[in-house]
N, C-alpha and C positions, 0 to 999 in steps of 0.2 A: 503493499499499500504506500501511496505517496504521503510525505508529511510536510504540511505547510503551516505558516504562521497566520492566525486569523486575529482580528480584533477582538475586544471585549464585546459581549453581549449582555443585554439587561437580564435580570432574573424574571421580570414579568412576561418577556417574550424571549425565550431562549432560542437562539439561532441554531438549526440542525443542518444548515446548508454549508458546504465548504466554499471556498472563494470560487467566484465565477470562472476564473482562468484555469482551475483544476481540470486537467485532461483525463479523460476515461481510459482505463486500462484495456478495456474490451470493445467490441462491436457487437450489435445485437440485430438479428433478423426476427421479427414477430409476425407470426401467422394470424390471420383474421378470426380464426376459430377461438383462439385464446381471449381475443376482445369480446367476441360473442358470448362466450362462457361466462366471462366476468360480469358483463351487463345483464345476462339472464339470472345469473346468481343474485345480483342486487335486486332486480326487478322482483323476483319470486319472493325473497325474502322481505321486501317491502309490502308486497301483497299480504303475505302471511301475517306480519306484525302490524300491519295498518299505518305504518310510518317507515320514513327513511332510515336504514340502519347500516352499520358498517359490517361488511363480510370479508373474510379471509379465505386464501387459497394458495395452492402450490403451483408452480411453473414447471413444466418439464420439457425436455428437448435434448439437443445434442451440442456439444461443445468441441470445437477443433481449434486448437491453439488459442488464440485470443478472440475467436468468433463464437457467439452463442446464437443458435437457432432455437427460438422457443415455438414448439408445435402445438401443445396442447396444456391442459390445466386440470386440477381437481379441487373439489373444496375441502376446506379444513373447519375443524371444530375447535371453539376455544371457550374459555370462561373469562369473566370479569372479575378480578379479586382486587378490592381496594382501588377500583377505578383502574386497574392495570390489565391488559390483555394477555392471558396465559394460554398459549396453544396446547391443545390436547396431544401429547406425543403419542400416547397409546393408539389414538385414531390415526394418526400420520403414519405410524408404522404399519398398520393394517392397510391402509390406502396404498402405501408404498409397494409392499408386496403384491397387492392386486394389479397395479398398473405395470409393474415388472413382469408379470405374466403375459400381459397383452403387448406392452411397448418394451421389450427385453433391451432394444438398443438405445432408450432414452435414459435420462439421468435427471435428477432433481436439480434445477438450476436457481431456484429462488422462489419468491413469493408475491402474492398480489393483495391488495386491499382496495377499499373505495373511500372516497372524500375528497377534501380540499388539498392544500398544500402539505408537504411532508411535516411531520411535527415530533415532538419529544416521544409521544406514545408509539410512533412507528420505528423511532430508534430502538425503544425497548424490546418491541417485537422482532426486529431485525437482529438483535443480538441472541435471541432464542434461536432464530433460524442458523445463525452462525455456527450453532452447536451441531446442526446436520451438514451444512455446506459451509465452508470456512470464508468463501468469497460469493456469496449469494447476490443475485440482482434483485431489485425490488420495483414492482410495477404498481403504479397508483393511477386509478381512473376516477374521473369526477362525473357521475351520471347525471347530475343536476346543473352542469355547467351550460352557460347559454352562448359560448363561443363557437365560432364557426369551424375552428380547427378541432381535430381529435383531441378531447380533454384528457390525454393520457400521457404520463411522463415516467421513464424508467431511470432508476438510480442505482449506483454502486456505493459502497461504504469505503471510506477513507479515513485514515488517522491523522487528524490536524492537532496543533498545539493551541490550546484555548487557555489563556490565563496561566500558561506554564504547565498546563496538564495535557496529557495525551487523551484525546476525545475522539470518539467515533462520529462521523459526520457523514452526510450523504453528498454524492457529487452527480449530477445529472448526466446522462449519457445519450447520444443520439441513437435512434434506432431507424430501421428501414421495414416496410411491409414486405413480406414474402409470401405470394400467393401461388396455389396451384390451380389447375383448371376447376376441379371440384369446389374449391373455395371460392373462386371468382364468381362461380354460378350461384353458390348459395349467398354470398354477401350482395350480389345483384338482386336475387329474390328478396332478401329481407329489406334491403334499401327501398325498392319500388312498392313492396307490400305495405310498408311502414310509413310512405309518403303520402300526401294528400292529391297527387296528381292524377290519380285513378289509372295510370299507366301500368301495364301488366308486365311482369318479369318474363324472361325466355322459358323459365321453368313453368311458370303458370300458364303461359300459353300452350306448352307442350302437354301438361297435364290436363288442360281443358280439352285439347283435341284428343287425347287417349279416352277421356271421360265420354265424349260424344260417340266415339267409335264404339266403345264398349257397349254404351246405351243402345245404339242402333243394332249391333249383335244381339244383345239380349231381347230386343223386341222381335227381330227375325226368328230367332230360335224359339220364343214363345209361340209365335204363329205356327210354325212347323209342329210343335208339341200339340197344340190344339187341334190342329189337322189329324195327326196320328190319333189321337183319343177319339176324335169323330168317326174315323174309319173303323176303329176296333168296335165302336158302339153302334155301327151300321147307320149312323146318321149321315153319311156322305159316302159316295162311291168312290172307289179307288180310281185314280186317273193314271193310265199308263202311256207312256210316250215312247 
């Protein structure tokens, strides 16, 4: 980790960010599936609780040298103890065993949560995650943001000198979106179906065409079945060609 000198911060608003000039040590490629997972996790939790709530989860993917590619995620369970978020490690261990059985080539890369800017609570959770992965990344999504850009930031942790003490802080790192054909189709479908333009996605158009074809086939099979029953009951004569 890099070590920089930062200025003093007030006790009322403790700074958890490293100097803006701190360079990231890794590059990140993020798949849209992760963003959709986090958004769905938060939306479902809000619907269940009747109010916006914080959610936590794990990020999984592959690491090649200094490049991380985040493919997927899974939810984590946590408890609030004296206003501190405590990750349920037993639940994590169970989920890790499960995802390793399905995604044997992927590793735990970091964690995600929801909310505004990174804060002291995130630092405390990050320290717990460091017990699982010594250099995890941290993704934070703000589902209630009104900005036009994607309200998502990714951080890594650095050790800075604050008031003479070595302190764990966050350094924002850039990321790129990595998409495959299936993901692009899915994202296009979600974006169009959730918009107010009334425009159908390519997936929706394809499914509508399939539905109409199946509906027509069902109607024709029904006519044939009714004719066969009528012949069996002697209600109509057999027509031979």
